[in-house]
C-alpha positions as CSV (number, residue, x, y, z in Angstrom):
1,V,24.4,-44.2,32.0
2,T,27.2,-41.9,33.3
3,E,26.2,-38.7,35.0
4,V,28.2,-35.6,34.1
5,P,28.2,-32.8,36.6
6,G,26.5,-29.6,35.4
7,V,28.8,-26.9,34.1
8,D,27.8,-23.2,34.1
9,M,28.4,-22.3,30.5
10,A,27.1,-18.9,30.8
11,A,29.9,-17.8,33.0
12,S,32.4,-18.7,30.3
13,M,30.5,-17.3,27.3
14,R,30.6,-13.9,25.8
15,I,29.2,-12.1,22.8
16,V,31.8,-11.7,20.2
17,E,29.7,-10.1,17.4
18,T,26.1,-9.3,16.6
19,T,24.9,-9.2,13.1
20,T,21.5,-8.9,11.5
21,T,20.0,-11.2,8.9
22,G,18.3,-10.2,5.7
23,G,15.0,-10.5,7.4
24,E,12.2,-7.9,7.6
25,S,13.4,-4.3,8.0
26,A,12.3,-3.0,11.4
27,G,12.7,0.5,9.9
28,L,10.2,-0.2,7.2
29,L,7.7,-1.8,9.4
30,Q,7.8,1.1,11.8
31,A,8.3,3.9,9.4
32,D,6.1,6.9,9.4
33,R,6.9,7.6,5.8
34,V,7.7,5.2,3.0
35,V,8.5,5.6,-0.7
36,G,7.7,2.5,-2.7
37,V,9.1,1.8,-6.1
38,G,7.9,-0.4,-8.9
39,L,8.5,-1.5,-12.4
40,G,7.9,2.0,-13.7
41,I,11.6,2.8,-13.0
42,R,13.6,2.0,-16.1
43,S,16.9,1.0,-14.7
44,R,18.8,0.2,-11.5
45,D,20.8,3.4,-11.9
46,D,17.6,5.3,-11.7
47,L,16.9,4.1,-8.1
48,V,19.2,6.9,-7.0
49,M,16.4,9.2,-7.8
50,V,14.0,7.4,-5.6
51,E,16.6,7.1,-2.8
52,E,17.1,10.9,-2.9
53,L,13.3,11.4,-2.7
54,A,13.2,9.1,0.4
55,A,16.1,10.8,2.0
56,A,14.5,14.2,1.4
57,G,11.3,13.1,3.0
58,H,12.9,11.2,5.8
59,A,11.3,7.9,4.5
60,E,12.2,4.3,4.2
61,I,12.2,2.6,0.8
62,A,9.9,-0.3,-0.2
63,C,9.5,-2.0,-3.4
64,S,7.1,-4.2,-5.3
65,L,7.9,-7.9,-5.5
66,P,9.3,-7.9,-9.1
67,L,12.0,-5.4,-8.2
68,C,13.2,-8.1,-5.6
69,D,12.4,-11.4,-7.4
70,D,12.9,-10.6,-11.0
71,M,15.2,-7.7,-11.1
72,R,17.1,-8.3,-7.9
73,W,17.5,-4.6,-7.2
74,Y,16.3,-4.9,-3.6
75,D,16.3,-7.7,-1.0
76,A,13.2,-9.2,0.4
77,S,13.2,-7.0,3.4
78,H,12.1,-4.1,1.2
79,V,9.1,-6.0,-0.4
80,V,5.6,-4.9,0.5
81,G,2.6,-7.0,-0.3
82,T,0.3,-9.9,0.4
83,S,3.1,-12.4,1.0
84,S,5.6,-9.9,2.4
85,S,5.6,-7.0,4.8
86,Q,2.3,-5.2,5.8
87,I,3.0,-1.6,6.6
88,S,1.0,1.2,8.1
89,P,2.9,4.5,7.5
90,D,1.3,7.9,7.8
91,L,2.4,8.6,4.2
92,Y,3.1,6.1,1.4
93,I,4.4,7.5,-2.0
94,A,4.2,5.0,-4.7
95,V,6.6,5.7,-7.5
96,G,5.9,3.7,-10.8
97,I,3.7,1.2,-9.1
98,S,0.7,0.0,-11.0
99,G,-1.4,-0.9,-8.0
100,Q,-1.7,-4.7,-8.3
101,P,-3.8,-6.1,-5.4
102,Q,-0.9,-8.2,-4.1
103,H,1.1,-5.0,-3.5
104,M,-1.7,-2.7,-2.4
105,S,-2.7,-5.2,0.3
106,G,0.7,-4.5,1.9
107,V,-0.1,-0.8,2.2
108,R,-3.9,-0.9,2.9
109,N,-3.3,0.5,6.4
110,A,-1.4,3.5,5.1
111,K,-3.1,6.7,6.2
112,V,-2.3,8.6,3.0
113,V,-1.3,7.0,-0.3
114,V,0.2,9.3,-3.0
115,A,0.6,7.7,-6.4
116,I,3.0,8.8,-9.2
117,N,2.4,7.1,-12.5
118,N,2.2,7.9,-16.2
119,D,-0.7,5.6,-17.0
120,P,-4.1,7.3,-16.5
121,D,-5.8,3.8,-16.2
122,A,-3.3,2.5,-13.6
123,T,-5.3,0.6,-10.9
124,I,-3.4,2.6,-8.2
125,F,-5.3,5.7,-9.0
126,K,-8.5,4.0,-7.8
127,K,-6.8,3.1,-4.5
128,C,-4.8,6.3,-3.7
129,D,-5.7,9.5,-1.8
130,Y,-3.7,11.7,-4.2
131,G,-2.7,10.9,-7.7
132,I,-0.1,12.5,-9.8
133,L,-0.3,11.6,-13.5
134,G,2.9,12.2,-15.3
135,D,6.4,11.1,-16.0
136,L,8.1,10.0,-12.7
137,Y,11.4,11.2,-14.2
138,Q,10.1,14.7,-14.1
139,I,8.0,14.5,-11.0
140,V,10.3,12.8,-8.5
141,P,13.2,15.3,-9.0
142,A,10.8,18.2,-8.6
143,L,9.1,16.6,-5.5
144,T,12.7,15.9,-4.1
145,A,13.7,19.6,-4.6
146,A,10.5,20.9,-3.0
147,L,11.0,18.6,0.1
148,K,14.6,19.8,0.4
149,E,13.4,23.4,0.6
150,T,11.2,22.8,3.6
């Protein structure tokens, strides 16, 4: 056994760079407003419409698990649900989300849930505070325009 004298490594160290990992989004977890998007959206290009709604409402974007795992349109930091982030915003706007229990458990602490869906039998209408039945491709742009005016 050879003893080595202690060296103060802290004195010779410095932070060169700080980066974040793809872990949970602190913004999403702490957001007062969140716009969630699900499989009701037809294509990746159409996400711009949802992003514009979120920007107009000063909201973070969340998604259902299939948009991350199956479609690869968002990373895991945007997923809300049973096995992902649990959020509690003042307002959650669900765009094209059917309302599966796995997703809804992630937003159960939201104060107000607004659902936009074209299926009158969608489960989310039983779990929301306000439901808008119709084509999200007409409703989201109109809602975005209204928010931009305020």
